[in-house]
N, C-alpha and C positions, 0 to 999 in steps of 0.2 A: 221414409221416402221425404222430400221437405215439402212444404206445402207453402201455395204463395197466395195473397191476396189475389181479387178477381183482377186490376188491371195488371201488377205485375207477372200474374200468371200467364195473359194475355200477350203482353210482350215478350216472356221467356220461350214461351211456342213457337211465336213467332220467329226468334232466333235464333232455335232450334232447327223449324222448319227450312230457314233460309240455310242455312247449315247446310243440311240434309241435302236440297235442293244443288249446292255446291256440289257436293260429295257424289250425286248421281250424272251432274254433267261430266266430272271428272272421270267417274266411271262407266259414262258411255263410248268413252274412247277407246278406239280398238287399242287392242295390243298386238304387238311391240312397236306401236308405231310410236314418232317423236315430230316435234312443228319446231319452225322456228319462235322465239320468245315474240308471243303477242303476234303471232304468225306470218310478219315480216321478217325481212335481213336489209342487208345495202344493195342488194341486187332490186330492183325496178325493172316492172313486168315492159317487155316491147322495149327498153331506152334504148339497147346496145346495138337494135334492127335499122339497119337503114342502106339508101344506095352505095356502091361504092365502097361499103365499110373496110375495104382489103387494100386501099388504092392512097396512094400517096402521088399526086400528080409531080409537084414540085418541092423544094425547100420552102421556107418564109414562114412568116407568122399566119396562123389562123386561130380565128374565132368562130366557135358554133354558138348559136343560142336555140335552149329549147324550152317553150311554155307548154305544158302539159296538163290536161285536168283527166282526174280519174273516180269515179264512183265503183266502188266495192261493196262486195256481202262474205261475211265469214263465219261460217256455225265453229262455234267452242274455239274462244281464245281468252290467255291471260293476260289483264290487262289492268293497271294502277292498283295492284294485288289483289285484283277477283277473278275468280272466274265466271266469265258470259256464255250464256246460252248463242248469245246470237251479235257479232258488232258490223256495224254499217258504218262505212266510211267516204267522205268526198274531199280532194286533196287538188288544188292547184298548187304547182311549182314550175317554177322559173331556174333552169340551170343554163351558165354559161361554162365554157369551156375554151380555155387558152391554152395554145402550143406553139413551141417553133419547130420547126424540121433545116438541119441541115444536110442539105448534101453531101455525102462522103464517099469519094469514088473509091477509095480503099477498100470497103464492103459493098462495093458494086451498090449501094441505096441510101437510103436516109434514116439520120439519127436524131432524136429531141427528146426534147421533155415535155408536161404539160401539167394543167392544174384545172380542178373542177370544183366552182362554188354553186351551191346547190341554195335558191331561197324560196322556201315553201310561202308563198301568197295567203293562203288560209287552210287550215286542214281540220273539216271537224269527223267528230269519231260519237255516234251513240251506242250504249249496249244494254243489253237486257237479260235477265234469270228472270224464271217464274215456274211458279211452284202448284199444282193442285191437289187435291187428296180431300179425302172424306172423313167424317168425324161422325159415331153413333151418339147420339142424345142420350144418355143414361135414364133421363124423366119419360123419353117417350120411345126410345128403341130404335128410333128412325136417322138415318144416314144423312149426314147435311154436310151438302159440297162447300171446300173454300179454296181459297186463291190466293197465292200469294206472288206479288212483281216484287223487282229491284228492277231500275233503270238508271241510266248513266250517260252524262256526253259533257261535251265541250269543244272549243273553239280556240286554233292558235294558232299563230305566223311567225316565222324571222328565220335566220339564217339555219341551214341543215349542218349534215356531215359533210366537209370539204372533201376533197378524195385528189390524191397526185397522182403524176403518172413519171415516174422517175426515168422510164425508157421509154421510147417510141423506135422502133425499127422496122422500115419498109423496105420490100422489093420488088421490083415489076421485071415480068419476064414475061415479055409481049403478052398474051392473052390475060394470064394469070398471074393475081398480085397477091401479097403477102404482109399482116401487121400484124410487129409482136406488140403488146404494150401491157405489161400488168400494173393494176392500179392497187393502191394502196389508201382506205377509206379511214379518217379521224375523228373521233370524235368530241366534234365542235359543237354538236346543236344540242339544243336546251333539253334536259333530261331532267324529270321527275317519276320516281316510280309509284308515285300514290296516285298518279295524273294519267287518264283515258289520251290523253292527248301529248303527246312529244314531239319532237323537233325530229332529234337523233336517238341514235341505237343506241351509248353510251358504252361502246366498245369497238374496236378497231376491227378493220377485215381485210386478209390479202385476198385480189381477185387477178389470178392468171388469167391474160386472154388473149387467142391467137384468133385473127381472122386472114379472111380468104375469101376473094371475088374474082370469077371469070367472067370477062365480059368479051363476048366471041365476034367477028366479025359480020353474022348475023344481027348485031343491037342486041342479044339475047345474055341478061346477066342475070349470074345465080349468086350471089355473097351469103356467106356463113359467118358470126361470132362465134364462136367456143370459150366457157371462164369454168376454173374451178375456184371457187370462191370459201377461203378457210378462214370460221368465226374467233374470236378473241373471246374471254368471258366478261359479262356484265358484271363488274366488281360489288355493283350494288345490289344485284338482287341475285348473285353468285348460282347464276344462269347463265350456259355457257351452250349458244345457237351453233346445230350440226352444221357439218360442212355441205353445200351444195353443187352441183355440176347446172350449167346451163345451157343454150343456146339460142341464137334470134338466126333467124335466114332471112333472105330477100330475093323474092324469082320477080324479073322485071325485064319489060322493053322498053329500048330506047330509041325512039320514033327519030330523034336527032342528038344533037350535042348539048341539045337544054332543055327537051321536054323526056321524061321517063313515065312511065306507069308499071303498077306490079302488084305484088301480095307480100305480106311482110307477118312474120307469125316468131314466135318463142316458145320453147318448154324448160322446164328446169324440172329438177328432183333433189330430193335430200341425201345424199349419201350415210349421213354418222348420225347418230341420235346424239339429241341435246344431252345433258348432262350438269349436274350443281345440284345443291340443296335447293334450289329458289325452279327446278323444275318440275311443275306441282300436276301438271294435266297428263301424266303419262307420257307412253312413247311415240308417238304414231310421226311415220313419215312426212314429209309435205311435197306436195309436186303441184305441177299446173302446166296447160297449155294453155295460146290462143291466137289469133292469125283476123288480118284483117287487111284493106288496101290502103294503098301508098301513094302516093305524086309527088315529082320534083318536077320544078321548071328553073332555069336560071337566065338573072336580067342582068345586061348590062347596067351598072349604076358608078359614078362616077369613076369612071375608069378601071373598075373592078367587075370584077363574074360574082353577084351575089346569088345563090344557090337558095331556094326557097322549096322547104317540105311540108307536108300535111301528109299526116297514117291516123287511122285508126285501128286499133286492135280489141277484139274482142275475147273473152275467155270462154274458151268451148270446154275446159274443164278442170276443176280444182279439187285436190285431197289435202282437208287441213289448210287450207291458204285460202287469202281471197280472191275472190273472182269476178268480174265485172267488165267494164269499158274504162279504154283510154283514149285519150284524142289529144297527138300533137299536132303543133304549129312552131318549126323552127325555119333557122335560114343559118348559112356558114359562107364566109368568106375569108378568100387568104391577101393577104397583104405585103 
């Protein structure tokens, strides 16, 4: 057995215990579960849920802007090449969506394309890893408690992953409305596998979405957007995030053509395990759900109808994914 000078020995023991703590975090993960890389994916909690999400009123050029703030915590996460026992994050993002819809009589509906440009105003992440142990003194025979802790953190802002909506198709059937809109996420955001804070996922995703809205004559609305996200491999980390199914819903009452009040919610679940040599946290499936209030009011501005929306989503439960609160302030206008 090798011997070390006192300082070197203490350093060696500290490194050994840190490695054991990382192993303990990994071993504590339930099997056969699996979570998305870093606990997150291109699906943003509650971002798809909105008033009249399955309704396209007319053809034209649409602009939608969302600014949201999210505060969340996650137990066990792999970020920056390290396994953390806990990760806390806050993020402010601005997302602009542009789309153009054509009225297509031949299909009895609308057809168009769109693009989304997300800008992270600031993302702040902190992670911690700690281990407690006791060591028996050879001289006294007494147990001496020890504590080892490691923490990391950072801030970053800038362009995130741009997404394309190559096809937007919509139909209106009386009180029922339907929109089909697949989304392709591109890896355009800053990414460094050794950093806690990244602006993009460093992989592409395909998200097939179908939105449905029922708006009754009694002014009650029920809308739902259901999607299935297929992820590609992060070539830098050799990590393939499993596919996810997600649904966002809205239940609201429209007092008139301008004012509506209701509740929104989301739920998602990972349907396939992660894979690849970079998947080092076991195989635990991620899932989550949340709910909150929402209100919208439409005001006339410069001859246009400006729709204002605000909503708050509170996480009710999460497994191997972030849980917290997200507040949105949005507007939409048609030109």
